C-alpha positions in Angstrom: 10.8 22.0 5.9 7.8 22.3 3.7 7.0 19.4 1.3 6.9 20.3 -2.3 3.9 18.7 -4.0 3.0 18.7 -7.6 -0.2 16.7 -6.9 -2.1 15.6 -3.8 -0.7 12.9 -1.6 -2.9 10.6 0.5 -1.5 9.3 3.8 -3.5 6.3 4.9 -3.7 3.4 7.3 -5.7 0.1 7.4 -6.9 -2.0 10.3 -7.6 -5.5 9.0 -8.7 -9.0 9.9 -5.1 -10.2 9.5 -1.8 -9.8 7.6 -2.4 -12.0 4.5 -2.7 -9.6 1.6 -4.6 -12.0 -0.6 -7.1 -13.3 1.9 -7.6 -10.8 4.7 -10.0 -7.8 4.6 -10.2 -4.2 5.8 -12.1 -3.4 8.9 -11.2 0.3 9.1 -9.5 2.7 6.7 -8.5 6.3 7.3 -7.2 8.7 4.6 -5.5 12.1 5.1 -5.3 13.9 1.8 -2.8 16.7 1.6 -3.1 19.1 -1.4 -0.2 21.1 -3.0 -1.7 24.3 -1.5 -1.5 22.9 2.0 -5.2 22.1 2.4 -6.1 18.8 4.0 -9.0 16.5 3.8 -9.6 13.5 6.2 -12.0 10.6 6.1 -12.4 7.4 8.2 -14.6 4.5 7.5 -15.4 1.4 9.6 -15.9 -1.6 7.2 -17.8 -4.8 7.5 -15.2 -7.3 6.2 -17.9 -10.0 5.5 -15.7 -12.5 7.3 -15.1 -13.1 11.0 -12.5 -10.9 12.7 -10.1 -13.2 14.5 -9.9 -12.5 18.3 -6.1 -11.9 18.0 -6.7 -9.1 15.5 -9.6 -7.6 17.5 -7.3 -7.5 20.5 -4.9 -5.3 18.6 -7.2 -2.7 17.0 -10.3 -3.1 19.2 -12.7 -3.7 16.3 -15.0 -6.7 16.7 -17.6 -8.4 14.6 -20.3 -6.7 16.6 -18.8 -3.2 16.1 -18.9 -3.5 12.3 -22.0 -5.7 11.8 -24.1 -2.7 10.6 -21.2 -0.9 8.7 -21.0 -0.9 4.9 -18.8 -3.5 3.1 -15.7 -2.4 1.3 -17.5 -3.2 -2.0 -20.1 -0.5 -1.0 -17.3 2.0 -0.1 -14.9 1.3 -2.9 -16.0 4.1 -5.2 -15.7 6.7 -2.4 -12.3 5.5 -1.4 -11.1 5.4 -5.0 -12.5 8.9 -5.7 -10.4 10.2 -2.8 -7.1 8.6 -3.9 -7.4 8.4 -7.7 -5.5 11.6 -8.4 -2.9 11.2 -5.6 0.4 9.7 -4.7 0.2 7.4 -1.7 2.0 7.3 1.6 1.9 5.4 4.9 3.8 3.4 7.5 4.9 0.1 6.1 2.5 0.9 3.3 4.6 -0.4 0.4 4.7 -3.9 1.9 1.2 -4.1 3.4 -1.4 -1.3 3.2 -1.1 -0.6 -0.5 -1.0 -4.2 -1.6 -4.1 -5.0 0.6 -6.0 -1.9 -0.5 -5.3 -2.8 -4.2 -6.7 -6.3 -3.6 -9.9 -4.9 -2.0 -10.4 -2.4 -4.8 -9.8 -5.0 -7.5 -12.2 -7.4 -5.7 -14.8 -4.7 -5.7 -14.4 -4.2 -9.4 -12.3 -1.0 -9.3 -9.5 -1.2 -11.9 -6.8 0.2 -9.6 -3.2 0.5 -10.7 -0.1 2.5 -9.8 0.3 4.2 -13.2 1.2 7.9 -12.9 1.6 7.8 -9.1 4.4 7.1 -6.7 4.5 5.9 -3.0 6.4 7.0 0.1 6.9 4.6 2.9 7.5 6.6 6.1 8.6 3.5 7.9 11.5 3.0 5.5 12.8 6.5 6.2 12.5 5.7 9.9 14.2 2.4 9.6 17.0 3.8 7.5 17.6 6.5 10.0 16.6 5.2 13.5 15.3 1.5 13.4 12.2 1.8 15.6 8.4 1.3 15.6 5.5 3.7 14.9 4.9 4.5 18.6 8.7 5.0 19.1 8.9 7.0 15.9 6.1 9.3 17.1 7.9 9.7 20.5 11.3 10.3 18.9 10.3 12.7 16.2 7.3 14.5 17.7 8.1 14.2 21.4 4.6 12.9 22.1 3.0 9.6 23.2 0.8 8.0 20.5 -2.6 7.8 22.1 -5.1 5.3 20.7 -2.5 3.4 18.8 -3.9 0.9 16.2 -6.8 3.2 15.5 -6.6 3.8 11.8 -7.1 7.6 12.1 -4.6 8.0 15.0 -2.0 6.0 13.1 -2.6 7.9 9.9 -2.3 11.3 11.6 0.8 10.2 13.5 2.4 9.0 10.3 1.9 12.3 8.6 3.3 14.2 11.7 6.3 11.9 11.7 6.9 12.4 8.0 6.9 16.2 8.4 9.3 15.9 11.3 11.6 13.7 9.3 11.7 16.3 6.5 12.7 18.9 9.2 15.3 16.7 10.9 17.1 15.2 7.9 18.3 17.9 5.6 19.5 15.4 3.1 16.0 14.0 2.4 14.6 15.2 -0.9 11.4 17.3 -0.8 10.2 16.0 -4.1 7.7 13.1 -3.8 9.2 11.1 -6.7 12.7 11.2 -5.2 11.3 10.3 -1.8 9.6 7.4 -3.4 12.9 6.2 -4.8 14.5 6.6 -1.4 11.8 4.6 0.4 11.5 1.8 -2.1 13.3 -1.3 -0.8 13.2 -3.2 -4.0 11.8 -2.8 -7.5 8.6 -4.8 -7.1 6.3 -4.7 -10.0 3.3 -6.3 -8.4 3.3 -5.1 -4.8 3.7 -8.6 -3.4 7.1 -9.1 -4.9 6.4 -12.1 -7.0 7.4 -10.1 -10.1 10.3 -7.7 -9.7 12.4 -5.5 -12.0 16.0 -6.6 -12.7 18.9 -4.2 -13.1 17.9 -3.6 -16.7 14.3 -2.7 -15.6 12.9 -5.9 -17.1 10.2 -7.9 -15.3 11.4 -11.2 -13.8 9.9 -13.8 -11.5 11.3 -13.7 -7.9 10.2 -17.2 -6.8 10.0 -20.8 -7.7 11.6 -22.7 -10.6 11.7 -19.5 -12.8 13.3 -17.2 -10.2 15.3 -14.6 -12.0 14.0 -15.5 -15.4 12.3 -12.9 -17.6 8.5 -13.1 -17.4 8.1 -12.8 -21.1 10.6 -15.6 -21.7 8.6 -17.9 -19.3 5.3 -17.0 -21.0 6.9 -17.9 -24.4 8.5 -21.2 -23.3 5.8 -22.4 -20.8 2.4 -20.9 -21.7 0.7 -23.0 -19.0 2.6 -21.1 -16.3 0.3 -18.1 -16.9 -2.8 -20.2 -16.3 -1.4 -21.8 -13.2 -0.8 -18.4 -11.6 -4.2 -17.2 -12.6 -5.9 -20.2 -11.0 -3.7 -20.4 -8.0 -3.9 -18.4 -4.7 -1.9 -15.4 -5.9 -2.9 -11.7 -5.2 -5.3 -10.2 -7.7 -2.8 -7.4 -8.5 -0.1 -10.0 -9.3 -2.5 -11.6 -11.8 -3.4 -8.2 -13.2 0.3 -7.3 -13.7 1.0 -10.7 -15.3 -2.0 -10.3 -17.7 -0.7 -6.8 -18.7 2.7 -8.2 -19.5 1.1 -11.0 -21.6 -1.1 -8.6 -23.5 1.8 -6.2 -24.1 3.8 -9.0 -25.6 0.9 -10.1 -27.8 0.5 -6.6 -29.1 4.1 -6.3 -30.1 4.0 -9.4 -32.2 
């Protein structure tokens, strides 16, 4: 089954110093860009994270401090990465919960005003979990009848994810071919800020998902407790969460 694209889609994978979206850094990024006419473009970068790579992380992806000591930092690569993805929808394996939030943090930290306006995401892992409940290596074996060599290499994982995605479209006739519909299918919850601190309720309104204001409209909290905005801005929340909260506050001010 051929995928119907109205715009490019970038499949990508990150290898990182850890799994904390707000604190950890990228050490390798691979992007496979698929165009509506079927053409493909692929790029991979090793990245100096500017912080030590923990041994437990290096044991997984094989990237050590020594290996990236002379590589560019993400701040130096940010414009190249953004140029590649800026006109595209995004896809990956567990990308909605990890890769996209962490990439957004790195871009914002580098001064790139990244957001998700006019783009959607497809999480290939969600399709797999809804259909088969396995891991990336098992998914590759199941769908492609091949062994995933060099697992936890960003490029190998990215290419495997794309191959799995194409096989999923072939295997499951009920899967939509439209990227927007696939995005809706693979979205676990209506998170507004990636990290899930701000989500959309059934009416599509932004509400907090944590703490004493869980389930309360963000605008209502900002009205009744203005200091809550400052607390979040100064606390250890992801940069994208702070960006979303600021946008909501400015939107409300502009409507007064």
